[in-house]
C-alpha positions as CSV (number, residue, x, y, z in Angstrom):
1,M,-31.1,9.6,17.0
2,R,-28.7,11.2,19.4
3,W,-25.1,12.4,18.6
4,G,-23.6,13.8,21.9
5,S,-22.3,11.7,24.7
6,D,-24.9,9.1,23.8
7,I,-23.2,8.4,20.4
8,D,-22.7,4.7,21.4
9,G,-26.4,4.2,21.1
10,A,-26.6,5.6,17.5
11,D,-28.7,3.8,14.9
12,S,-26.9,0.6,13.9
13,R,-27.4,1.2,10.2
14,F,-25.0,4.1,10.2
15,G,-22.1,3.1,12.3
16,W,-21.6,6.3,14.2
17,G,-20.9,4.7,17.6
18,R,-17.6,5.3,19.2
19,A,-16.7,1.7,18.7
20,A,-16.9,2.2,14.9
21,W,-13.8,4.3,14.7
22,Q,-11.7,2.8,17.6
23,P,-9.8,0.3,15.3
24,L,-8.6,3.2,13.2
25,K,-6.2,4.1,15.9
26,I,-4.3,1.0,14.8
27,L,-5.3,0.3,11.3
28,F,-5.0,3.9,9.9
29,P,-1.4,4.6,10.8
30,I,0.0,1.1,10.1
31,R,-1.5,0.7,6.7
32,G,-1.7,4.2,5.3
33,L,0.4,6.7,7.1
34,W,3.5,5.1,8.5
35,R,4.3,2.6,5.8
36,L,8.0,2.7,4.8
37,A,8.0,0.2,1.9
38,Y,8.0,3.1,-0.6
39,L,11.4,4.1,0.7
40,A,13.0,1.0,-0.7
41,V,12.8,2.3,-4.3
42,F,15.4,4.9,-3.6
43,P,19.1,3.9,-3.2
44,V,20.6,4.5,0.2
45,V,23.2,7.4,0.2
46,S,25.0,9.2,3.1
47,V,23.9,12.7,4.1
48,A,26.7,15.3,3.9
49,Q,27.8,17.1,7.0
50,T,26.3,20.4,5.6
51,Q,22.6,19.8,5.7
52,T,20.8,19.7,2.4
53,I,17.1,18.7,2.3
54,S,15.6,17.2,-0.9
55,I,12.0,16.1,-1.5
56,A,12.0,12.8,-3.4
57,A,8.2,12.3,-3.7
58,V,4.8,13.6,-2.5
59,T,1.8,11.2,-2.5
60,D,-1.5,10.7,-0.9
61,S,-1.5,8.3,2.1
62,V,-3.9,5.7,0.8
63,A,-2.6,4.4,-2.6
64,F,0.6,6.5,-2.6
65,Q,-0.5,8.1,-5.8
66,P,2.0,10.9,-6.8
67,G,0.6,14.3,-6.1
68,L,-1.4,16.0,-3.3
69,P,-4.9,14.8,-2.2
70,Q,-7.8,17.1,-1.4
71,K,-7.8,19.6,1.5
72,G,-8.3,17.9,4.8
73,S,-6.8,14.5,3.6
74,P,-3.5,12.9,4.7
75,A,-0.4,13.2,2.4
76,S,3.0,11.5,2.6
77,I,6.2,13.4,1.8
78,F,9.4,11.4,1.1
79,V,12.6,13.3,2.0
80,T,16.3,13.1,2.3
81,G,18.5,15.3,4.5
82,L,16.3,15.7,7.6
83,E,18.2,15.2,10.9
84,G,16.8,12.9,13.5
85,S,17.3,9.5,15.2
86,P,16.2,6.3,13.5
87,G,12.6,5.3,14.2
88,I,9.2,7.0,14.2
89,I,8.2,10.2,16.0
90,V,4.4,10.4,16.4
91,A,2.4,13.4,17.4
92,T,0.9,12.7,20.8
93,E,-1.8,15.4,21.2
94,Y,-4.5,17.4,19.4
95,P,-4.6,19.6,17.6
96,L,-1.7,18.0,15.7
97,P,1.5,20.1,15.9
98,K,2.7,22.3,13.0
99,A,6.3,21.5,14.0
100,L,7.6,18.1,15.1
101,D,11.3,17.4,16.0
102,G,12.1,20.8,14.6
103,I,10.6,20.0,11.2
104,N,7.8,22.1,9.5
105,V,5.8,21.5,6.4
106,W,4.0,24.2,4.4
107,I,1.5,23.5,1.7
108,N,0.6,26.5,-0.5
109,S,2.2,28.7,2.2
110,V,-0.1,27.3,4.9
111,P,1.5,25.3,7.8
112,A,0.5,21.6,7.7
113,P,-0.4,19.6,10.8
114,I,2.1,16.7,11.2
115,F,0.9,13.1,12.1
116,A,4.4,11.6,12.3
117,I,7.9,11.5,10.9
118,A,9.8,8.3,10.2
119,F,13.6,8.1,9.8
120,E,14.9,5.0,8.0
121,N,18.3,4.3,6.4
122,G,19.0,7.9,5.6
123,Y,15.5,8.6,4.3
124,Q,12.5,10.3,5.9
125,Q,8.7,10.0,5.5
126,V,6.7,13.0,6.8
127,N,2.9,12.4,7.1
128,V,0.8,15.5,7.2
129,Q,-2.8,16.7,6.8
130,V,-3.4,19.0,3.8
131,P,-4.7,22.1,5.6
132,W,-8.4,22.9,5.1
133,E,-7.3,26.6,4.9
134,V,-5.3,26.2,1.6
135,Q,-6.5,28.5,-1.1
136,G,-7.0,26.9,-4.5
137,D,-5.7,23.4,-5.3
138,P,-2.8,22.3,-3.2
139,T,0.3,22.0,-5.4
140,N,3.2,23.5,-3.5
141,V,5.1,21.7,-0.7
142,A,7.9,23.1,1.4
143,V,9.9,21.3,4.1
144,F,12.0,23.2,6.7
145,Q,14.5,22.2,9.4
146,N,17.3,24.3,11.0
147,G,16.5,27.2,8.6
148,I,17.1,24.9,5.6
149,E,14.3,24.6,3.1
150,A,13.3,22.2,0.3
151,Q,10.4,23.1,-2.0
152,V,8.6,21.4,-4.9
153,Q,5.6,21.9,-7.2
154,V,3.5,18.7,-7.5
155,A,0.3,17.6,-9.3
156,Y,-3.1,17.9,-7.6
157,T,-4.8,14.5,-7.7
158,G,-7.7,15.1,-5.4
159,T,-10.0,15.5,-8.4
160,T,-9.2,13.6,-11.5
161,V,-11.0,12.0,-14.4
162,T,-7.8,10.7,-16.1
163,S,-7.2,8.0,-13.5
164,P,-9.2,6.5,-10.6
165,L,-9.3,8.6,-7.4
166,S,-7.6,7.4,-4.2
167,V,-10.4,6.9,-1.7
168,F,-10.5,3.7,0.3
169,F,-7.8,2.5,2.8
170,A,-6.7,-1.1,2.1
171,D,-4.4,-3.6,3.7
172,V,-1.3,-5.1,2.1
173,N,-3.5,-7.7,0.3
174,G,-5.8,-5.1,-1.2
175,F,-8.7,-5.7,1.1
176,G,-10.6,-2.5,2.1
177,I,-10.6,-1.3,5.7
178,V,-14.3,-2.0,6.2
179,Q,-16.4,-2.7,9.3
180,H,-19.6,-4.6,10.1
181,V,-21.9,-2.1,11.6
182,S,-23.5,-4.8,13.7
183,D,-20.4,-5.3,15.9
184,Y,-17.8,-3.0,14.4
185,S,-15.5,-6.0,13.6
186,L,-13.4,-5.8,10.4
187,V,-14.7,-7.4,7.2
188,T,-12.1,-10.1,6.4
189,P,-12.1,-13.4,4.4
190,Q,-12.7,-15.1,7.7
191,N,-15.4,-12.6,8.7
192,P,-17.0,-11.7,5.3
193,A,-19.9,-9.4,4.5
194,H,-23.4,-10.8,3.9
195,A,-26.2,-9.7,1.7
196,G,-28.4,-7.0,3.3
197,E,-26.1,-6.0,6.1
198,Y,-24.8,-2.5,6.7
199,L,-21.1,-1.7,6.4
200,V,-18.7,1.3,7.0
201,A,-15.7,1.9,4.7
202,Y,-12.9,4.4,5.5
203,G,-11.0,6.7,3.1
204,I,-9.9,10.1,2.0
205,N,-10.6,12.6,-0.8
206,L,-14.3,12.9,-0.4
207,G,-14.6,16.7,-0.5
208,P,-15.7,19.7,1.5
209,V,-17.8,19.1,4.6
210,S,-20.3,20.9,6.8
211,N,-19.0,21.8,10.2
212,T,-15.4,21.7,9.0
213,P,-13.0,21.1,11.9
214,A,-9.8,23.2,12.2
215,S,-6.8,21.7,10.5
216,G,-5.2,19.1,12.8
217,T,-8.3,18.8,15.0
218,P,-10.4,15.7,15.3
219,S,-13.8,15.7,13.5
220,P,-16.7,16.5,15.7
221,F,-19.5,14.1,16.9
222,N,-22.2,16.7,17.1
223,P,-23.0,18.0,14.7
224,L,-21.3,15.7,12.2
225,A,-19.1,16.9,9.4
226,I,-21.0,15.8,6.3
227,A,-19.8,15.9,2.7
228,M,-21.5,18.7,0.8
229,P,-21.4,20.3,-2.6
230,V,-19.8,23.7,-3.1
231,F,-21.0,26.2,-5.8
232,P,-21.1,25.9,-8.8
233,V,-21.8,22.3,-7.9
234,C,-25.3,22.2,-6.5
235,S,-25.7,18.5,-5.9
236,F,-24.0,15.1,-6.2
237,G,-25.0,11.5,-6.0
238,D,-22.7,9.0,-4.1
239,S,-22.7,5.3,-4.4
240,I,-20.7,2.1,-3.9
241,I,-20.1,0.3,-7.2
242,W,-19.6,-3.4,-7.1
243,G,-17.5,-5.3,-9.6
244,K,-14.3,-4.8,-11.7
245,Q,-13.8,-1.4,-13.2
246,G,-14.3,-1.2,-16.9
247,Q,-17.0,-3.9,-16.8
248,V,-20.7,-3.9,-16.3
249,P,-21.2,-3.4,-12.5
250,L,-22.5,-6.3,-10.5
251,G,-24.6,-3.9,-8.4
252,Q,-24.7,-0.4,-7.0
253,S,-25.5,0.7,-3.4
254,P,-26.4,4.3,-2.6
255,A,-24.2,5.8,0.0
256,L,-26.2,6.3,3.2
257,F,-23.7,8.7,4.8
258,V,-20.5,10.3,3.5
259,G,-18.5,12.5,5.9
260,L,-15.6,12.7,8.3
261,T,-15.3,10.0,10.9
262,P,-15.8,11.5,14.4
263,G,-12.7,11.6,16.5
264,T,-10.2,11.3,13.7
265,V,-8.2,13.7,11.6
266,G,-8.7,13.6,7.8
267,V,-10.5,10.3,7.7
268,Y,-13.8,9.9,5.9
269,Q,-16.4,7.2,6.2
270,V,-18.9,5.8,3.7
271,N,-21.9,3.9,5.1
272,F,-23.7,1.5,2.8
273,Q,-25.8,-1.7,2.5
274,V,-24.7,-4.9,0.7
275,P,-27.0,-5.6,-2.2
276,A,-29.2,-8.7,-2.0
277,S,-27.8,-10.5,-5.0
278,L,-24.0,-10.6,-5.3
279,P,-21.6,-13.4,-6.2
280,T,-19.6,-14.8,-3.3
281,G,-15.9,-14.3,-3.0
282,N,-13.6,-11.2,-3.0
283,V,-15.7,-8.6,-4.8
284,P,-14.1,-5.3,-5.9
285,I,-15.8,-2.2,-4.7
286,S,-15.2,1.5,-5.7
287,F,-16.7,4.8,-4.7
288,G,-18.7,6.7,-7.4
289,R,-19.8,10.3,-7.4
290,V,-21.8,12.2,-10.0
291,L,-21.7,15.9,-9.6
292,S,-24.1,18.4,-11.2
293,E,-23.6,22.1,-11.6
294,T,-25.9,25.0,-12.5
295,D,-25.5,27.5,-15.3
296,Y,-27.3,30.1,-13.1
297,T,-25.6,32.4,-10.6
298,S,-26.6,30.5,-7.4
299,C,-28.0,27.2,-6.2
300,P,-30.6,26.0,-7.0
301,G,-31.6,28.8,-9.3
302,P,-33.9,28.5,-12.3
303,G,-31.1,27.6,-14.7
304,S,-30.6,24.1,-16.1
305,F,-28.4,21.5,-14.5
306,T,-25.6,19.8,-16.4
307,I,-23.2,17.0,-15.5
308,L,-20.0,18.5,-14.3
309,L,-17.9,15.5,-13.4
310,T,-18.2,11.8,-12.9
311,Q,-15.6,10.3,-10.5
312,E,-14.8,6.8,-9.6
313,S,-12.2,5.6,-7.1
314,R,-9.6,2.9,-7.2
315,S,-11.2,-0.3,-6.2
316,V,-10.5,-2.4,-3.1
317,L,-11.6,-6.0,-2.3
318,L,-14.5,-6.9,-0.1
319,P,-15.1,-10.5,1.0
320,V,-18.7,-11.5,0.5
321,Q,-20.5,-14.7,1.4
């Protein structure tokens, strides 16, 4: 299997061809990063002549769950008081800029790459990548413009057992952004998945990777950036869980690959196979990860292994026929 300029010819089971991630140029920003519907929950007010910046909310850019996601993943910051013309300003080059339209965002005192900024009815949405270089869990957000600052402490929701983790992108109807590996077309009710075929789902919050790209820089093709455990976690098992959460699963598929999608910033992909026996219709799927840690001083070590954490993501719908 070759990963360089011949990536288009990669093994069809794994969906690493360039065509696999091309639709993300459209789907990723429209659904996840540039959505403005959230702004409607705040009443419209006028901005005073003396600039005052206020951070109304900080969320991940998949499910808009309050708090910051894991390092490397995209986050959305909802703000009032930033100055700019109505519309959307999108970063046009890589690496993504640390300043856009005179606006800077810092997370845990580290400058964050900016995807885009939207100005709508006196409110602003700033979409950034949580920098890989952040020390500890990301919990502090600061927004700057014209020497004016707004700062807020937020929850870290990149690792949680109290509520499902945000992982998979979905459209407005709850269908996951998933592709058929055979032709890289989207899985939709009109183009459903079938038993035995290989699929690729896209998301965030899937942990540290090998060959980590610099913040704001697209993930590499060769070598790939593959999800990996970090001590004291020595191993983990990833899978796709089929069926409604809280009920006995309809099935479980081992994840064939989990890592960053080449050519994108902050987007992970999960490659998996559809089980042979599933009911037809819109089947919920979620991502499951079981992590094991050692009680010794290094991995693997002679010490015993214990379960550290069991994670399961929010579910999305996948049409199956």
